[in-house]
Each structure stands twice: as C-alpha cells, then as structure tokens.
C-alpha positions in Angstrom: -14.7 0.1 1.7 -11.8 -1.9 0.0 -8.6 -1.9 2.1 -5.3 -2.5 0.4 -2.1 -3.2 2.2 1.2 -3.2 0.4 4.6 -4.3 1.9 7.8 -3.9 -0.1 11.0 -5.4 1.3 13.9 -3.8 -0.6 17.2 -5.5 -1.0 19.6 -2.5 -0.6 19.1 0.2 2.0 20.5 2.7 -0.5 17.2 2.3 -2.5 15.1 3.7 0.3 15.6 7.4 -0.6 14.5 6.9 -4.2 11.6 4.7 -3.1 10.5 7.4 -0.6 10.7 10.2 -3.2 8.6 8.1 -5.6 6.0 7.4 -2.9 5.7 11.0 -1.8 5.2 12.0 -5.5 2.3 9.5 -5.7 0.9 10.7 -2.4 0.7 14.3 -3.7 -1.8 13.2 -6.3 -3.9 11.3 -3.8 -6.6 13.9 -3.2 -7.5 14.0 -6.9 -7.9 10.2 -7.3 -11.3 8.9 -8.0 -12.5 6.5 -5.3 -9.6 7.2 -2.9 -10.8 7.4 0.7 -7.7 7.1 2.9 -4.0 6.6 2.8 -1.3 5.9 5.3 2.3 5.3 4.3 4.7 3.5 6.5 8.4 2.6 6.7 10.5 0.2 8.7 14.0 1.2 7.5 15.9 -1.2 9.8 13.9 -4.1 8.3 14.2 -2.6 4.8 10.5 -2.5 4.4 8.0 0.1 3.4 4.5 0.3 2.1 1.0 1.7 2.4 -2.4 1.0 3.8 -5.0 2.5 1.5 -8.8 2.6 1.5 -10.9 2.8 -1.7 -14.5 2.9 -2.6 -14.1 -0.4 -4.5 -11.9 -2.5 -6.7 -12.4 -0.3 -9.8 -10.9 2.6 -7.9 -7.9 0.6 -6.7 -7.3 -0.9 -10.2 -7.5 2.6 -11.7 -4.6 3.8 -9.4 -2.5 0.6 -10.0 -2.8 1.1 -13.8 -1.8 4.8 -13.7 1.4 5.4 -15.8 3.3 7.0 -12.9 2.5 4.0 -10.6 3.4 1.5 -13.4 6.8 3.3 -14.0 7.7 3.2 -10.3 6.8 -0.4 -10.0 8.9 -1.3 -13.1 11.8 0.7 -11.7 11.9 -1.0 -8.3 10.3 -4.4 -8.9 13.6 -6.2 -9.3 15.0 -4.5 -6.2 13.0 -6.3 -3.7 9.8 -8.3 -2.9 6.3 -6.8 -3.0 3.4 -8.3 -1.1 -0.1 -7.0 -1.3 -3.5 -8.0 0.1 -7.0 -6.6 0.1 -10.1 -7.1 2.0 -13.5 -5.5 2.4 -14.1 -3.4 5.5 -17.7 -2.6 6.5 -16.8 1.0 7.0 -14.1 3.6 7.6 -13.0 2.5 11.1 -9.4 3.6 11.1 -8.6 1.8 14.3 -10.0 -1.5 13.0 -8.3 -1.1 9.6 -4.9 -0.4 11.2 -5.3 -3.3 13.6 -6.0 -5.7 10.8 -3.3 -4.2 8.6 -0.8 -4.6 11.4 -1.7 -8.2 11.8 -1.2 -8.8 8.1 2.2 -6.9 8.1 3.5 -8.8 11.1 2.3 -12.1 9.8 0.3 -12.8 13.0 -3.0 -13.5 11.5 -5.6 -12.7 8.9 -8.4 -10.3 8.8 -12.0 -11.1 8.9 -13.4 -11.0 5.4 -10.0 -10.9 3.7 -10.4 -11.5 0.0 -6.8 -12.0 -1.2 
C-alpha cells in the first residue's frame, strides 16, 4: 500500500470554506477511483491547515488521481493561497492505526516513518 499525506497551510482563514467544498467534491468521487483504498480528510482551522491521508494500491493510482482535471483545477486555484507539503511511503498493509500514527508524526513534524520514500 502507498500512503500519501498532504498538508496545506492556507494564508487566509476565509479561504477554508472554498477549500472544504472543493475537497468534499473530490471525496464524492473517491469510491470510483482506480487504486483508491482509503481516505481520511482532516482540518485544523485554528492553525489554518487541512489535508488528507490517503492509501493507494501504488504510485500509478496516486498519480492518476493527482493528474485528474478536477484535482489539477483545484490545485491551480489554491496553490498561491498557501503552502502545500506532501509525502508518501510504502506501508506493508492496511493497518489504519499504524498509518494514522505515522501520518500524525509527519504532520506534527515529530519524526519520520519507517520506509518513508519521499
């Protein structure tokens, strides 16, 4: 399993509603995505941060999602309104507890995950 963690820190709090609507729109299409295994969206409004932890069957599936026209349009719209960080790593299986533990460490900047590839 390929785990992807995204962390977007937005500059203006007023951007959060639009970002949230865009994310929910992408989430609605999730069940039909080839190679999509799991998705957890998160927000930390007081810190002006939001993002997702997603699990894929492999890099091809993740790259397919990233290249989708709707995802590209959203990224173009919000790219200049904050800072995006992303990382991926290979997980030996779908252990939700381990994935979230590792994602939390990455998001809090308190460590790296075993086998982290980027």
